[in-house]
C-alpha positions as CSV (number, residue, x, y, z in Angstrom):
1,M,-7.5,-52.5,24.5
2,A,-9.0,-49.6,26.3
3,F,-9.0,-49.5,30.1
4,F,-12.0,-47.3,31.1
5,S,-15.6,-47.2,30.0
6,V,-16.9,-43.7,30.9
7,V,-20.7,-43.8,31.5
8,I,-22.7,-40.6,31.3
9,P,-26.5,-40.5,31.8
10,L,-27.9,-37.6,29.8
11,Y,-31.2,-35.8,30.4
12,N,-31.7,-32.2,29.2
13,K,-28.2,-30.9,29.9
14,A,-27.6,-29.1,26.6
15,D,-25.9,-26.2,28.4
16,Y,-23.3,-28.5,30.0
17,I,-22.7,-31.7,28.1
18,E,-20.3,-30.2,25.6
19,N,-17.9,-29.1,28.3
20,T,-18.4,-32.3,30.2
21,I,-17.3,-34.4,27.1
22,K,-14.4,-32.0,26.4
23,S,-13.1,-32.6,30.0
24,I,-12.9,-36.3,29.1
25,L,-11.2,-35.7,25.8
26,D,-8.6,-33.5,27.6
27,Q,-7.5,-36.4,29.8
28,T,-3.8,-37.3,30.0
29,F,-4.8,-41.0,30.1
30,T,-6.5,-41.7,26.8
31,D,-7.4,-45.4,26.8
32,Y,-11.1,-45.2,27.2
33,E,-14.5,-45.3,25.6
34,I,-17.3,-42.8,26.3
35,I,-20.8,-44.1,26.6
36,V,-23.6,-41.5,26.6
37,V,-27.1,-42.7,27.4
38,N,-29.8,-40.3,26.2
39,D,-32.6,-40.7,28.8
40,G,-35.3,-39.2,26.6
41,C,-33.9,-35.7,26.2
42,T,-36.3,-33.1,25.0
43,D,-33.7,-30.3,24.4
44,N,-30.8,-30.3,22.0
45,S,-28.4,-32.3,24.3
46,V,-28.1,-35.1,21.8
47,V,-27.2,-32.7,19.0
48,K,-24.3,-31.4,21.2
49,V,-23.1,-35.0,21.6
50,E,-23.4,-35.9,18.0
51,A,-21.3,-32.9,17.0
52,F,-18.2,-34.5,18.4
53,N,-16.1,-36.3,15.8
54,D,-14.4,-39.0,18.0
55,N,-14.9,-42.7,17.5
56,R,-14.5,-43.4,21.2
57,I,-17.9,-41.7,21.8
58,Q,-21.0,-44.0,21.6
59,L,-24.6,-42.7,22.0
60,Y,-27.5,-44.9,23.1
61,S,-31.1,-43.8,23.6
62,Q,-33.9,-44.9,25.8
63,K,-37.2,-43.4,26.8
64,N,-37.0,-41.3,30.0
65,Q,-36.6,-43.8,32.8
66,G,-34.2,-41.9,35.2
67,A,-30.6,-41.9,36.0
68,S,-30.5,-45.4,37.4
69,M,-31.7,-47.1,34.2
70,A,-29.5,-44.8,32.1
71,R,-26.4,-45.8,34.1
72,N,-27.4,-49.5,34.0
73,L,-27.7,-49.4,30.3
74,G,-24.3,-47.7,29.9
75,I,-22.7,-50.3,32.2
76,E,-24.4,-53.1,30.2
77,K,-22.9,-51.7,27.0
78,A,-19.5,-51.1,28.4
79,K,-16.7,-53.1,26.9
80,Y,-14.0,-52.5,29.4
81,D,-13.2,-53.6,33.0
82,Y,-13.5,-50.3,34.9
83,I,-16.6,-48.1,34.9
84,A,-15.8,-44.4,35.3
85,L,-19.0,-42.5,36.2
86,L,-19.6,-38.9,35.2
87,D,-22.8,-36.8,35.4
88,A,-23.6,-34.7,32.3
89,D,-23.1,-31.4,34.1
90,D,-19.9,-32.1,35.9
91,L,-16.2,-31.9,34.9
92,W,-12.9,-33.8,35.2
93,M,-9.5,-32.2,35.5
94,P,-7.0,-33.6,33.0
95,N,-5.3,-35.9,35.5
96,H,-8.6,-37.6,36.7
97,L,-8.3,-41.0,34.9
98,E,-4.5,-41.1,35.3
99,T,-4.9,-40.6,39.0
100,L,-7.5,-43.4,39.3
101,K,-5.5,-45.7,37.1
102,T,-2.6,-45.4,39.5
103,L,-4.9,-46.1,42.4
104,I,-6.3,-49.3,40.7
105,Q,-2.7,-50.6,40.1
106,K,-1.8,-50.0,43.8
107,F,-5.0,-51.4,45.3
108,P,-6.5,-53.8,42.8
109,D,-8.9,-55.5,45.3
110,A,-10.9,-52.3,46.1
111,G,-14.6,-52.0,45.1
112,I,-14.5,-48.3,44.7
113,F,-11.7,-46.1,43.5
114,A,-12.2,-42.4,44.3
115,S,-10.5,-39.0,44.0
116,S,-11.3,-35.8,45.8
117,Y,-13.6,-33.2,44.2
118,K,-14.6,-29.6,44.6
119,L,-18.1,-28.1,44.7
120,V,-18.7,-25.1,42.4
121,F,-21.3,-22.5,43.2
122,S,-23.4,-20.2,41.1
123,N,-21.1,-17.2,41.8
124,G,-18.1,-19.1,40.6
125,K,-16.7,-19.8,44.1
126,N,-15.7,-23.3,44.9
127,Y,-15.2,-25.4,48.0
128,T,-13.2,-28.5,48.5
129,P,-14.7,-30.8,51.1
130,K,-12.4,-32.1,53.9
131,F,-12.7,-35.8,54.6
132,K,-12.7,-36.6,58.3
133,G,-9.3,-37.9,59.5
134,I,-7.8,-38.0,56.0
135,A,-4.6,-36.1,55.2
136,T,-4.4,-33.9,52.2
137,D,-1.8,-36.2,50.5
138,F,-3.6,-39.4,51.4
139,K,-3.5,-42.3,48.9
140,G,-4.7,-45.7,50.1
141,I,-7.6,-47.7,51.6
142,I,-10.1,-45.7,53.7
143,P,-10.1,-47.3,57.2
144,D,-13.8,-46.6,57.7
145,Y,-15.7,-45.5,54.6
146,F,-18.9,-44.5,56.4
147,E,-17.3,-42.6,59.3
148,T,-15.1,-40.7,56.8
149,S,-18.1,-39.9,54.6
150,I,-19.6,-37.7,57.3
151,P,-20.7,-35.0,56.4
152,Y,-19.2,-35.1,52.8
153,P,-19.2,-38.4,50.9
154,I,-16.0,-40.0,49.7
155,A,-17.9,-41.4,46.6
156,T,-19.9,-39.2,44.2
157,S,-21.4,-40.1,40.8
158,S,-18.6,-38.1,39.1
159,S,-15.4,-38.9,41.0
160,I,-15.2,-42.6,41.1
161,V,-14.4,-45.8,39.2
162,I,-16.0,-49.2,39.9
163,P,-14.9,-52.5,38.5
164,K,-17.6,-53.9,36.1
165,H,-17.6,-57.3,37.9
166,I,-18.8,-55.5,41.1
167,F,-22.0,-54.4,39.3
168,K,-22.5,-57.9,37.9
169,K,-22.2,-59.4,41.4
170,L,-24.2,-56.8,43.4
171,G,-26.7,-55.7,40.7
172,G,-26.9,-52.2,39.2
173,F,-28.5,-49.0,40.4
174,K,-32.0,-49.6,41.7
175,P,-34.6,-48.1,39.3
176,G,-37.2,-47.7,42.0
177,I,-35.2,-45.0,43.7
178,S,-35.3,-41.5,42.1
179,S,-33.2,-39.8,44.8
180,G,-30.3,-41.4,46.6
181,Q,-29.9,-44.3,44.1
182,D,-26.2,-43.5,44.0
183,V,-25.8,-43.5,47.8
184,D,-27.6,-46.9,47.9
185,M,-25.1,-48.3,45.4
186,W,-22.1,-47.0,47.4
187,I,-23.5,-48.5,50.6
188,R,-23.9,-51.9,49.0
189,I,-20.3,-51.8,47.7
190,A,-18.6,-50.2,50.7
191,S,-20.2,-52.8,53.0
192,Q,-18.4,-55.6,51.2
193,Y,-15.3,-54.2,49.6
194,P,-12.4,-51.8,50.5
195,V,-12.6,-48.2,49.2
196,A,-9.4,-46.7,47.8
197,L,-9.0,-42.9,47.8
198,S,-6.5,-40.5,46.2
199,N,-7.0,-37.2,48.0
200,K,-6.0,-35.3,44.8
201,V,-8.8,-33.0,43.6
202,T,-9.6,-34.2,40.1
203,A,-13.3,-33.5,39.6
204,S,-15.7,-30.6,40.0
205,Y,-19.4,-30.9,40.9
206,L,-21.7,-28.1,39.9
207,H,-23.6,-27.5,43.1
208,Y,-26.2,-25.1,41.8
209,I,-28.0,-26.7,38.8
210,E,-31.6,-25.7,39.2
211,N,-33.1,-28.7,37.4
212,S,-31.1,-31.4,39.2
213,L,-32.9,-34.1,41.1
214,S,-31.7,-32.5,44.4
215,K,-34.1,-29.7,43.7
216,T,-37.1,-32.0,43.4
217,P,-39.5,-31.6,46.3
218,I,-39.3,-34.4,48.8
219,L,-42.9,-35.5,48.2
220,E,-42.1,-36.2,44.5
221,K,-39.1,-38.3,45.3
222,K,-38.8,-42.1,45.6
223,L,-36.4,-42.5,48.4
224,K,-34.2,-45.5,49.4
225,D,-35.9,-47.9,51.9
226,F,-33.9,-47.7,55.1
227,N,-35.2,-51.2,56.0
228,D,-32.9,-52.6,53.3
229,Y,-29.9,-51.8,55.5
230,K,-31.3,-52.9,58.9
231,Q,-29.1,-56.0,59.3
232,L,-26.0,-54.1,58.1
233,E,-26.6,-51.3,60.5
234,E,-26.9,-53.7,63.5
235,S,-23.4,-54.9,62.9
236,N,-21.9,-51.6,61.7
237,P,-22.2,-48.6,64.0
238,S,-20.5,-46.3,61.5
239,L,-23.1,-47.2,58.8
240,K,-25.9,-46.6,61.4
241,K,-24.6,-43.1,62.1
242,Y,-24.1,-42.4,58.3
243,L,-27.7,-43.4,57.6
244,D,-29.1,-41.6,60.6
245,L,-27.8,-38.3,59.1
246,Y,-29.8,-39.1,56.0
247,R,-32.8,-39.9,58.1
248,I,-32.6,-36.5,59.9
249,E,-32.2,-34.8,56.5
250,Y,-35.3,-36.4,55.1
251,A,-37.2,-35.9,58.4
252,L,-36.5,-32.2,58.2
253,Q,-37.6,-32.1,54.5
254,Y,-40.8,-34.0,55.3
255,K,-41.6,-31.6,58.2
256,I,-41.1,-28.6,56.0
257,A,-43.3,-30.2,53.4
258,G,-46.1,-30.7,56.0
259,E,-45.7,-34.5,56.2
260,R,-45.5,-34.8,59.9
261,K,-46.2,-38.5,60.1
262,K,-43.3,-39.5,57.8
263,S,-41.1,-37.0,59.5
264,K,-41.7,-38.4,63.0
265,E,-41.3,-42.0,61.7
266,L,-37.8,-41.3,60.4
267,Y,-36.8,-39.3,63.5
268,K,-38.0,-42.2,65.8
269,N,-35.6,-44.6,64.1
270,I,-32.5,-42.3,64.7
271,L,-30.1,-43.2,67.4
272,K,-30.1,-39.9,69.2
273,E,-26.4,-39.9,70.0
274,N,-25.7,-40.0,66.3
275,I,-27.0,-36.4,65.8
276,S,-25.7,-33.3,67.4
277,L,-27.7,-31.1,69.9
278,K,-27.7,-28.3,67.2
279,T,-29.4,-30.7,64.8
280,K,-32.0,-31.8,67.4
281,V,-32.8,-28.2,68.2
282,I,-33.3,-27.4,64.5
283,Y,-35.5,-30.4,64.0
284,F,-37.9,-29.3,66.8
285,L,-38.3,-25.7,65.5
286,P,-41.7,-24.8,64.2
287,R,-42.3,-25.5,60.5
288,Y,-42.5,-21.8,59.5
289,I,-39.1,-21.1,61.0
290,L,-37.6,-24.1,59.2
291,M,-39.0,-22.7,56.0
292,I,-37.3,-19.4,56.6
293,L,-34.0,-21.1,57.5
294,L,-34.2,-23.2,54.3
295,K,-34.5,-20.0,52.2
296,I,-31.6,-18.4,54.0
297,K,-29.5,-21.6,53.5
298,K,-30.3,-21.6,49.7
299,L,-29.4,-17.9,49.5
300,L,-26.1,-18.4,51.3
301,R,-25.2,-21.3,49.1
302,K,-26.0,-19.4,46.0
303,Y,-23.2,-17.0,47.0
304,G,-20.8,-19.7,47.8
305,F,-21.2,-20.0,51.6
306,N,-21.1,-23.8,52.2
307,F,-22.0,-25.4,55.5
308,S,-23.7,-28.4,57.0
309,I,-26.0,-28.7,60.0
310,Y,-24.4,-32.0,60.7
311,Q,-20.9,-30.7,61.5
């Protein structure tokens, strides 16, 4: 009996999917199945998957409906108890599943099992995020998931395992959200269950893919509805602060896009002590200056200089 069901949503990642699958097949822990969901690919991504001769790999297809529906289909088809998520352009180090298996055995009641990860930039440089208040050799339950996930999240869609029964209880990824559907899922889980972390770096996230959802203009995105978390925020100051940083990020993006009304509405709902003076000053800069700063930020990140206005 295998232990993990690895779920990969796939949409036009022909340049990356082969290496992604190879990184799974190179795992030291080998009791798993791989479920690839073709989300209406129009390139030769599917051909790359079909070229693998391994009976652990299963390929399902659907018309293009987005990552949420692709992940949900993969989870529905999964035979095993633990869902290991991996995006089609990210990589695992050989000890990834073994590390998370050990974490599951030590902390079986957790709702999310996570490892640390590194960000890889277009020039080949990489950066390993430092989690707030967490020692480099930490292995255990995170005392405060939301506080620790500022500014870098503990959970990402390529570095975690979630028990299948959690998805059955809380529901899957929301198909109505095109950007931030993963964050919405982590919020729902971390609000009700402990989160276990091994601070070993076992995954890498390609931080520069040009056709990723993060590059989609804000006006074309369907964002999470912050009203869904209103009651949770009232009783959880850490969650309120965590979400306020998303509010200011979206408020800045809307301002740059010329949507002043949406930008102001988001900013109005931020508890002002939850954002730094630097962030407030940046928000009130004229739009044309924000556009220049955004171009500079993208250029710096292209060359591996990673930073956050929220630190």
